C-alpha positions as CSV (number, residue, x, y, z in Angstrom):
1,M,-147.4,-137.5,-11.2
2,I,-146.5,-140.4,-13.5
3,H,-142.9,-141.6,-13.5
4,V,-141.9,-142.7,-17.0
5,T,-139.9,-145.9,-17.4
6,A,-138.4,-147.4,-20.6
7,A,-141.3,-149.8,-20.7
8,S,-144.1,-147.3,-20.2
9,M,-142.8,-144.6,-22.6
10,R,-143.9,-146.2,-25.9
11,V,-144.7,-143.3,-28.2
12,S,-148.3,-143.3,-29.4
13,G,-150.2,-141.1,-31.8
14,S,-151.5,-139.0,-29.0
15,D,-148.0,-138.5,-27.7
16,L,-146.9,-137.2,-31.1
17,R,-149.7,-134.7,-31.0
18,L,-148.7,-133.5,-27.5
19,L,-145.1,-133.2,-28.7
20,Q,-146.3,-131.1,-31.7
21,V,-148.1,-128.7,-29.3
22,F,-144.9,-128.6,-27.1
23,D,-142.8,-127.7,-30.1
24,A,-145.2,-124.9,-31.1
25,V,-145.1,-123.5,-27.6
26,V,-141.3,-123.5,-27.5
27,R,-141.0,-121.9,-31.0
28,G,-143.7,-119.3,-30.0
29,G,-142.1,-118.5,-26.7
30,G,-145.2,-119.5,-24.8
31,Y,-148.8,-120.3,-25.0
32,A,-149.8,-117.0,-26.7
33,G,-147.2,-117.4,-29.4
34,A,-148.4,-121.0,-30.2
35,E,-152.1,-120.1,-30.2
36,A,-152.3,-118.8,-33.8
37,E,-150.2,-121.6,-35.2
38,L,-152.2,-124.4,-33.5
39,N,-155.6,-122.7,-33.9
40,I,-156.6,-123.7,-30.4
41,G,-157.1,-121.6,-27.3
42,Q,-154.5,-121.1,-24.6
43,S,-156.6,-123.2,-22.1
44,T,-156.5,-126.1,-24.4
45,I,-152.8,-125.7,-25.0
46,S,-152.3,-125.6,-21.2
47,N,-154.2,-128.9,-20.9
48,H,-152.1,-130.5,-23.6
49,M,-148.9,-129.3,-21.8
50,T,-150.1,-130.7,-18.5
51,A,-150.9,-134.0,-20.1
52,L,-147.5,-134.2,-21.6
53,E,-145.7,-133.4,-18.3
54,E,-147.8,-136.0,-16.6
55,R,-147.0,-138.5,-19.3
56,L,-143.2,-137.8,-18.9
57,G,-143.2,-137.4,-15.1
58,F,-141.4,-134.1,-14.9
59,T,-141.8,-130.3,-15.5
60,L,-141.0,-129.1,-19.0
61,C,-141.2,-125.3,-18.6
62,Q,-141.7,-122.6,-16.1
63,R,-144.5,-120.2,-16.8
64,G,-145.7,-117.2,-14.8
65,R,-144.9,-113.5,-14.2
66,G,-141.3,-114.1,-15.1
67,G,-142.3,-115.3,-18.6
68,F,-141.9,-118.6,-20.3
69,R,-138.7,-120.6,-19.7
70,L,-137.7,-124.2,-20.5
71,T,-136.3,-126.4,-17.8
72,E,-133.1,-128.3,-18.4
73,R,-135.2,-131.4,-19.0
74,G,-137.6,-129.5,-21.1
75,Q,-134.8,-128.4,-23.4
76,A,-133.6,-132.0,-23.7
77,V,-137.1,-133.3,-24.5
78,H,-137.6,-130.6,-27.1
79,E,-134.3,-131.5,-28.9
80,A,-135.3,-135.2,-28.7
81,S,-138.8,-134.5,-30.1
82,R,-137.3,-132.6,-33.0
83,R,-135.1,-135.5,-33.8
84,L,-138.1,-137.8,-33.6
85,G,-140.2,-135.6,-35.9
86,Q,-137.4,-135.5,-38.5
87,A,-136.9,-139.3,-38.3
88,L,-140.6,-139.8,-38.9
89,G,-140.4,-137.5,-41.8
90,D,-137.5,-139.4,-43.3
91,F,-139.3,-142.7,-42.8
92,A,-142.3,-141.4,-44.7
93,A,-140.0,-140.2,-47.5
94,D,-138.3,-143.6,-47.7
95,I,-141.7,-145.4,-47.9
96,A,-142.8,-143.0,-50.6
97,A,-139.6,-143.7,-52.5
98,L,-140.4,-147.4,-52.4
99,K,-143.5,-146.6,-54.3
100,G,-141.6,-144.5,-56.8
101,E,-142.6,-141.2,-55.3
102,L,-140.5,-138.3,-54.2
103,R,-142.2,-136.9,-51.1
104,G,-141.4,-135.9,-47.6
105,E,-138.9,-133.2,-46.5
106,L,-135.4,-132.1,-47.4
107,R,-133.6,-130.0,-44.8
108,V,-130.6,-127.9,-46.0
109,A,-128.4,-125.7,-43.9
110,I,-126.8,-122.6,-45.4
111,L,-124.8,-119.6,-44.2
112,D,-126.0,-116.0,-43.7
113,S,-125.6,-113.4,-46.4
114,V,-125.4,-115.7,-49.4
115,A,-128.4,-114.3,-51.2
116,S,-126.4,-111.3,-52.6
117,D,-123.6,-113.5,-53.8
118,P,-124.0,-114.1,-57.6
119,S,-121.7,-117.2,-57.3
120,S,-123.9,-119.1,-54.9
121,R,-126.7,-120.0,-57.5
122,I,-128.8,-121.5,-54.7
123,A,-131.9,-120.0,-56.2
124,E,-131.2,-121.9,-59.5
125,V,-130.7,-125.1,-57.6
126,V,-133.9,-124.7,-55.7
127,A,-135.8,-124.0,-59.0
128,A,-134.3,-127.2,-60.6
129,F,-135.1,-129.2,-57.5
130,G,-138.7,-128.0,-57.7
131,R,-139.0,-129.4,-61.2
132,I,-137.6,-132.8,-60.2
133,A,-139.4,-133.1,-56.8
134,P,-142.4,-130.7,-56.7
135,D,-144.0,-132.6,-53.8
136,V,-141.0,-132.5,-51.4
137,R,-141.1,-129.8,-48.7
138,L,-137.8,-127.9,-48.8
139,V,-136.6,-126.5,-45.5
140,L,-133.7,-124.0,-45.9
141,V,-132.2,-122.9,-42.6
142,Q,-129.5,-120.4,-41.8
143,E,-126.9,-121.7,-39.5
144,R,-123.5,-120.7,-38.1
145,P,-120.5,-122.2,-40.1
146,Q,-119.3,-124.2,-37.1
147,D,-122.7,-125.7,-36.5
148,I,-123.6,-127.1,-40.0
149,Q,-121.3,-130.1,-40.1
150,P,-122.1,-131.5,-36.6
151,K,-125.9,-131.1,-37.2
152,I,-125.6,-133.0,-40.5
153,L,-124.0,-135.8,-38.5
154,E,-126.8,-135.7,-36.0
155,G,-129.4,-136.0,-38.8
156,L,-130.9,-132.6,-38.3
157,Y,-130.0,-131.7,-41.9
158,H,-129.7,-133.9,-45.0
159,C,-126.9,-131.7,-46.4
160,G,-125.4,-128.2,-46.0
161,I,-123.7,-125.5,-48.0
162,G,-121.0,-123.6,-46.1
163,S,-117.4,-122.6,-45.7
164,H,-115.2,-123.7,-42.8
165,R,-111.6,-124.7,-42.5
166,S,-112.2,-127.6,-40.2
167,R,-112.9,-131.1,-41.5
168,V,-115.3,-133.5,-39.7
169,E,-115.0,-137.3,-40.0
170,G,-118.1,-138.7,-41.6
171,I,-118.7,-135.7,-43.9
172,D,-118.0,-135.7,-47.6
173,Y,-117.1,-132.4,-49.3
174,R,-117.8,-131.1,-52.8
175,P,-116.2,-127.8,-53.8
176,L,-118.7,-125.3,-55.2
177,Y,-117.4,-121.8,-55.5
178,E,-115.1,-119.2,-53.9
179,E,-116.0,-116.1,-52.0
180,S,-113.5,-113.1,-51.9
181,H,-113.2,-110.9,-48.9
182,G,-111.6,-107.5,-48.4
183,L,-110.9,-105.1,-45.6
184,Y,-113.4,-102.3,-45.2
185,C,-114.1,-99.2,-43.1
186,G,-117.1,-96.9,-42.7
187,A,-117.6,-93.4,-44.0
188,D,-117.1,-91.9,-40.5
189,H,-113.9,-93.8,-39.9
190,P,-110.6,-91.8,-39.9
191,F,-109.3,-94.1,-42.7
192,F,-112.1,-93.4,-45.1
193,G,-110.4,-90.4,-46.8
194,L,-106.8,-91.6,-46.5
195,P,-104.9,-93.0,-49.5
196,D,-103.9,-96.6,-49.2
197,D,-100.2,-95.9,-49.1
198,E,-100.7,-94.2,-45.7
199,L,-102.5,-97.3,-44.3
200,S,-99.5,-99.6,-43.5
201,D,-99.8,-102.8,-41.5
202,E,-98.6,-100.9,-38.5
203,V,-101.3,-98.2,-38.9
204,L,-104.1,-100.9,-39.5
205,A,-103.0,-102.6,-36.2
206,Q,-103.7,-99.4,-34.2
207,V,-107.5,-99.2,-34.7
208,P,-110.4,-101.3,-33.3
209,Y,-111.0,-104.4,-35.5
210,V,-114.1,-106.6,-35.7
211,R,-113.6,-110.3,-36.3
212,R,-115.9,-113.2,-37.0
213,G,-115.7,-115.7,-34.1
214,Y,-115.7,-118.8,-36.3
215,W,-112.5,-117.9,-38.3
216,R,-109.1,-118.4,-36.7
217,E,-107.1,-117.1,-39.7
218,E,-109.8,-115.1,-41.5
219,D,-107.5,-112.3,-42.6
220,G,-104.9,-114.6,-44.2
221,M,-102.3,-112.1,-43.0
222,R,-101.0,-113.1,-39.6
223,R,-98.3,-110.4,-39.8
224,I,-100.9,-107.8,-38.8
225,R,-101.6,-107.9,-35.0
226,W,-105.2,-106.9,-35.3
227,R,-106.6,-104.9,-32.3
228,V,-109.7,-107.1,-31.8
229,E,-112.4,-105.2,-29.9
230,A,-115.5,-106.8,-31.2
231,T,-116.5,-110.3,-32.2
232,V,-119.6,-111.4,-34.3
233,Q,-120.9,-114.7,-35.6
234,Q,-122.6,-113.3,-38.7
235,I,-121.8,-110.9,-41.5
236,E,-124.7,-108.5,-41.2
237,P,-123.8,-107.5,-37.6
238,E,-120.2,-107.1,-38.8
239,L,-121.4,-104.8,-41.5
240,L,-123.3,-102.7,-39.0
241,L,-120.2,-102.3,-36.8
242,I,-118.1,-101.3,-39.8
243,R,-120.7,-98.8,-40.9
244,S,-120.6,-97.2,-37.4
245,G,-117.1,-95.8,-38.2
246,R,-115.6,-97.4,-35.1
247,F,-114.2,-100.6,-36.5
248,I,-112.5,-102.0,-39.6
249,G,-113.1,-105.6,-40.7
250,F,-113.3,-108.1,-43.5
251,L,-116.5,-108.5,-45.5
252,P,-117.4,-110.5,-48.6
253,H,-117.3,-108.1,-51.6
254,H,-120.9,-109.0,-52.6
255,A,-122.1,-108.1,-49.0
256,A,-120.4,-104.7,-49.2
257,E,-121.1,-103.8,-52.8
258,A,-124.3,-101.7,-52.1
259,D,-122.6,-99.8,-49.3
260,V,-119.6,-99.1,-51.4
261,A,-121.8,-97.7,-54.2
262,A,-123.6,-95.5,-51.6
263,K,-120.2,-94.4,-50.2
264,R,-121.1,-95.8,-46.7
265,V,-118.0,-97.9,-46.7
266,R,-114.7,-98.2,-48.6
267,R,-112.3,-101.0,-49.3
268,I,-108.8,-100.6,-47.8
269,R,-105.7,-101.7,-49.8
270,P,-107.6,-103.9,-52.3
271,H,-104.4,-105.0,-54.1
272,D,-102.7,-106.7,-51.1
273,V,-105.2,-107.1,-48.2
274,G,-107.9,-109.8,-48.5
275,Y,-108.5,-113.5,-48.6
276,V,-110.6,-116.1,-50.4
277,C,-112.8,-118.8,-48.7
278,L,-114.1,-122.0,-50.4
279,F,-117.8,-122.8,-50.2
280,E,-118.6,-126.5,-50.3
281,L,-121.5,-128.9,-50.2
282,Y,-121.5,-131.1,-47.1
283,T,-123.2,-134.5,-47.2
284,P,-123.1,-137.4,-44.6
285,R,-120.9,-140.3,-45.5
286,A,-122.2,-143.0,-43.2
287,R,-125.9,-142.8,-43.7
288,R,-127.6,-144.1,-46.8
289,G,-128.5,-141.3,-49.1
290,S,-132.2,-140.8,-49.6
291,D,-133.8,-140.5,-53.0
292,V,-134.9,-137.0,-52.0
293,L,-131.3,-136.0,-51.3
294,S,-130.2,-137.7,-54.5
295,A,-132.8,-135.5,-56.4
296,F,-131.3,-132.4,-54.7
297,L,-127.8,-133.4,-55.8
298,A,-129.1,-134.0,-59.3
299,S,-130.4,-130.5,-59.2
300,M,-127.0,-129.2,-58.4
301,D,-125.6,-131.2,-61.3
302,A,-128.2,-129.6,-63.5
303,V,-126.7,-126.2,-62.8
304,S,-123.1,-127.6,-62.6
305,T,-122.0,-125.2,-65.4
306,V,-122.4,-122.3,-63.0
307,Y,-120.3,-124.2,-60.4
308,P,-116.8,-124.2,-61.8
309,V,-114.9,-126.4,-59.4
310,P,-112.1,-124.2,-57.8
311,A,-108.5,-125.4,-58.1
């Protein structure tokens, strides 16, 4: 087994190919999952993985009857290889920009359950960006709210669209639009047929409540001592729990609209229980903005009339 030193680990073109195979294996959960993407047989994939492990000097993954599993070092190598691939892509985009071309890749992080929000207008921005930069590969990735800003600082994303109360040094924020949330229960919940005047704060505090783990003051009403019995990180799982009839919880109105129309859920006390969260565009402050990112921001400006800046 070869032991890699700083002097010996000079990344070559063959190393990049081996890392691409490794990335496909990780994303595919094993050799079989990577076979179709790479269009090579599993025996060839195995040879590539063996060559990479010999090149690095340690084992990247465990494979056998127990299934495919990354080692701790394998996880670190995969994360580093992702950063390397993205840096190479950014370099290619910068070189193309020097020649007056918009090429390469733009990586944008967004939250879950925004497609149904008429205020988001992300589809219009993507369409405008396609007209400005048709040769740029757009990568739109769903992330948790608390993960978007740190990953922008790491360079994993060029920008992000999200909502989070915390502020991170090194990120610039541009207000986009507001999203309104209300308290909901399912059709099989005891509250479904009760009038709002019977659902006091004290009554609401007596039943199981589902919360989103990334909000600390999501309800905007700290006077209610919610009986938290479930925690989720995304809106769709929360909607499923509310539909079950076991829990009450807050949902964006656009995410609940179809269920309200189908009488699967109802909103509780719409006049005095709810909150509003601000969606913003996150961009890195320290790094020089690329021409590709500038084109994306210009696309947002092109549809700026649909983004009335909230007060």
